[in-house]
C-alpha positions in Angstrom: 0.0 0.0 0.0 2.9 2.4 0.6 5.5 3.1 -2.0 8.6 5.3 -1.6 10.4 7.2 -4.3 13.6 9.2 -4.5 16.6 10.1 -6.7 20.3 9.7 -5.9 23.4 10.6 -7.8 26.0 8.1 -9.0 29.5 9.3 -10.0 31.1 7.3 -12.8 33.6 7.4 -15.7 36.1 9.7 -14.0 34.0 12.7 -13.1 30.6 12.2 -14.8 27.4 11.9 -12.8 24.3 9.8 -13.4 21.0 9.8 -11.5 19.1 6.8 -10.2 15.3 7.2 -9.6 13.6 4.3 -7.7 10.3 3.2 -6.3 10.4 0.9 -3.3 7.5 -1.1 -1.8 7.6 -0.5 2.0 6.0 -3.9 2.9 8.3 -6.1 0.8 11.2 -3.7 0.4 11.2 -4.7 -3.3 12.4 -2.2 -5.8 9.5 -2.1 -8.2 10.8 0.4 -10.7 14.0 2.3 -11.4 15.4 4.6 -14.1 19.0 5.6 -14.7 19.7 8.9 -16.5 22.5 11.5 -17.0 19.9 14.2 -16.7 17.7 15.4 -13.8 15.0 16.5 -16.2 11.4 15.5 -15.5 11.8 12.6 -17.8 13.6 10.6 -15.1 10.5 10.5 -12.9 8.1 10.1 -15.8 10.0 7.0 -17.0 10.1 5.7 -13.4 6.4 6.0 -13.1 5.8 4.3 -16.5 8.0 1.4 -15.3 6.1 1.3 -12.0 2.8 1.1 -13.9 4.2 -1.7 -16.1 5.6 -3.5 -13.1 2.3 -3.4 -11.2 0.3 -4.4 -14.3 -2.7 -2.4 -13.2 -2.8 -4.1 -9.8 -2.8 -1.0 -7.7 -4.3 -1.1 -4.2 -7.2 1.5 -4.0 -5.5 3.1 -1.0 -2.0 3.0 -2.4 0.3 5.9 -1.5 3.5 7.1 -3.1 5.7 9.0 -0.7 8.6 11.3 -1.6 10.5 14.3 -0.4 9.5 17.8 -1.6 12.0 17.8 -4.5 11.1 19.8 -7.6 10.2 16.6 -9.5 7.6 15.5 -7.0 6.0 19.0 -6.6 5.7 19.5 -10.3 2.0 19.6 -11.4 2.6 17.2 -14.3 4.1 14.6 -12.0 1.3 15.0 -9.6 -1.3 14.6 -12.4 0.3 11.3 -13.6 0.4 10.0 -10.0 -3.3 10.8 -9.7 -4.2 9.2 -13.0 -2.4 6.0 -11.9 -4.7 5.9 -8.9 -2.0 6.6 -6.3 -2.3 9.1 -3.5 0.7 11.4 -3.2 2.4 12.0 0.1 5.4 14.2 0.8 7.7 14.7 3.7 7.5 17.9 5.6 10.3 20.3 4.6 13.6 19.4 6.2 12.3 16.0 7.5 13.8 13.1 5.6 13.0 10.5 8.4 9.8 9.2 6.8 11.7 8.4 3.6 14.5 6.7 5.5 13.9 3.2 4.0 14.6 4.7 0.5 17.7 6.5 1.8 18.8 3.3 3.4 18.5 1.4 0.2 20.6 4.0 -1.6 23.2 3.7 1.2 23.4 -0.1 0.7 23.5 0.3 -3.0 26.5 2.7 -2.8 28.2 0.3 -0.3 27.8 -2.7 -2.5 28.3 -1.3 -6.0 31.6 0.3 -7.1 29.9 2.7 -9.5 33.0 4.9 -9.7 34.7 1.9 -11.5 32.1 2.2 -14.4 33.9 3.7 -17.4 30.7 4.5 -19.3 27.0 4.9 -18.7 26.5 1.5 -20.3 28.9 0.0 -17.7 27.0 1.7 -14.9 23.6 0.5 -16.3 24.9 -3.1 -16.2 26.0 -2.6 -12.6 22.6 -1.1 -11.6 20.6 -3.8 -13.4 22.7 -6.6 -11.7 22.3 -5.0 -8.3 18.6 -4.6 -8.6 18.2 -8.2 -9.7 20.4 -9.3 -6.7 18.6 -7.1 -4.2 15.2 -8.2 -5.2 15.9 -11.9 -5.8 18.9 -13.1 -3.8 19.7 -10.6 -1.0 18.0 -12.0 2.1 16.9 -9.5 4.7 16.7 -10.1 8.4 13.5 -8.0 8.8 11.8 -10.0 6.1 12.1 -13.3 8.0 15.4 -13.9 6.3 13.7 -13.9 2.9 14.5 -11.9 -0.2 12.0 -9.1 -1.1 10.6 -11.3 -3.9 10.2 -14.3 -1.6 8.6 -12.1 1.0 6.1 -10.7 -1.5 5.1 -14.3 -2.4 4.9 -15.1 1.3 2.5 -12.2 1.9 0.3 -13.2 -1.0 0.1 -16.8 0.2 -0.9 -15.9 3.8 
């Protein structure tokens, strides 16, 4: 029911910067959608939302919430309209309060600890690293707070119970 979204920066290729936008399911901790871009234009969040919609396959809980900080992407009227059209309720942190988006920040911290993105020589190399990590995180990285299951296993467990 509750999704988190945010964007982080990833240095690569000897001084270049890419940006990673993600949507995370709070219950399963699964990364449902992500987009890597060299630009912080609005396209990064539009593409992330399109991937989220595809990932969910129209299966959106009627009370689903997407939570973010108050960054310019998330306060933009076009973004807010797309979120509304998807059937999601938008929620944002109070200004200067990042604690309620802590699980998303925590994910980015683990990502940066586990992935040597600075070793990527090109955007393509970085994309391969990001894709491999997302697959690992969702399908093979077991988490203590998910009954020692992966996010994918935990989602299946919740559906079965």
